[in-house]
N, C-alpha and C positions, 0 to 999 in steps of 0.2 A: 504494500500500500504506500510505503514511504516514497518509492521512486515514481509511482503513478500520480500521487497527489499528497504533497506534504500537508495540505490543508485537512484532508480527510484523516490522515495519519494522526495529526494533532488532536482532532476531534475525538477519534477513537481512543487515544491515550487518555484523554480527559474522562471519557466514559468508563474506561477500565479502572482508573484511579478511584472514581466514585464507587464502583462496585467493590473494590478491595476495602475501602474505608468502611462502607456499610456492612460488609461481611465481618468486620472486626469491631462493630458496635458504634461507629461514628456516624450516626444517622441524624440528619437535620433537614431543614427545608431546602437547602441548596449546597452545592459543593464548597462554596466559600466558607460557610458555617461549619461544614464537616472538617475542612482543613483547619479552621480555627480550633475546633475541638481536639484534633490530633496534636496541634502545636502547643496546646495548653495542658496536655496530658501530664498528670502529676505522678502516676504510677510508673516507677522506673522500669518495671518489667515490660511495659507496653510502649514507653516513649521511644521515638525514633532517634537515630544517631544525628549529631549536629550537622554532619555533611548532608544528610537528607533533609533536615529541617530547613536549611537555607535555600533549597531548590524545589521542594515539592509543590509550592504554589505556582511555579512556572508552568506546570502542566495545565493548570486551570486557566491561566492567562493566555497561553498559546491556543488552548482549546476554544477560548472565547473569541480570539481573532479569527479562528476558522469557522465559528458558528454564527457570528454576527458581523455585519458590515461596519467595522470600526474604522474611522478615517483619521488620517494624519491632520492635526490641527493647523499645520502650516501649508501643506500642499493640497489638502482636502481629498487626497487619493486614499482609496481603501487600502488598509495595511494588510498585507498578505503574510502567510506563514512560509518562511524560507525552508528549504530542505534540511539545512543544518539545525534549525530550531526544532523541526519535527523530530529529527534524529535525537536531539538532546532530550526531548520529552520521552522518547522510548527508552533512553538510557536511565533517566530518573525513574521511570515506571519499572524498569528491570531491577533497580535498587530497592524499590518498594516490594517487589515480589521476593527478592532475597531476604529482606527484613521480616516480612509477614509470613512467608511460607517455607522457604528453603532452609534458612538458619534454624528455625525452631524444629523442623523435621530432622535435620542433622544432629542437633543437640539431643533430641529425644532418642534417636538411634544410638548415639554414643553412650548415653546414660543407661539405656537398656542393656547394652553389651557389657558395660562395667558392672551393673547390678547382677547380671547373670554370672559373671566371673566371681563377684563377691559371694553370691549364693553358693556357688560350687566350692568356695573355700570356707563355707560356714559362717560368713560374716554378714552383718546387716547391710541393707541397701544404702547407697550413697545418699547424701542429703540433697534436698532441693526438689 
């Protein structure tokens, strides 16, 4: 989709981000509020890394450029989404997938393997 239409790619990245956030309990009237909820998360086990905190709202903004005719205040030309901007949205979205899905699954698998080894040695399960 990225090479065919950066605009559509950014819009779909925005939609994917909203689905991820809602699946993790950040449900509000619109994506801007859901991102605010994510950024104000006080539970350290759910909070996103600082590197992601600083860029996650970019997906929403580029998605808005693709979904709405937003014009440049100087030239009055419609602002389009450039291929590099759409690619950046996909990279940020990939980081979100890593944070919300991949890393927790890897951590759970590692803990299960450790706990099995501890059980085989007659020891209690690991903490956490």
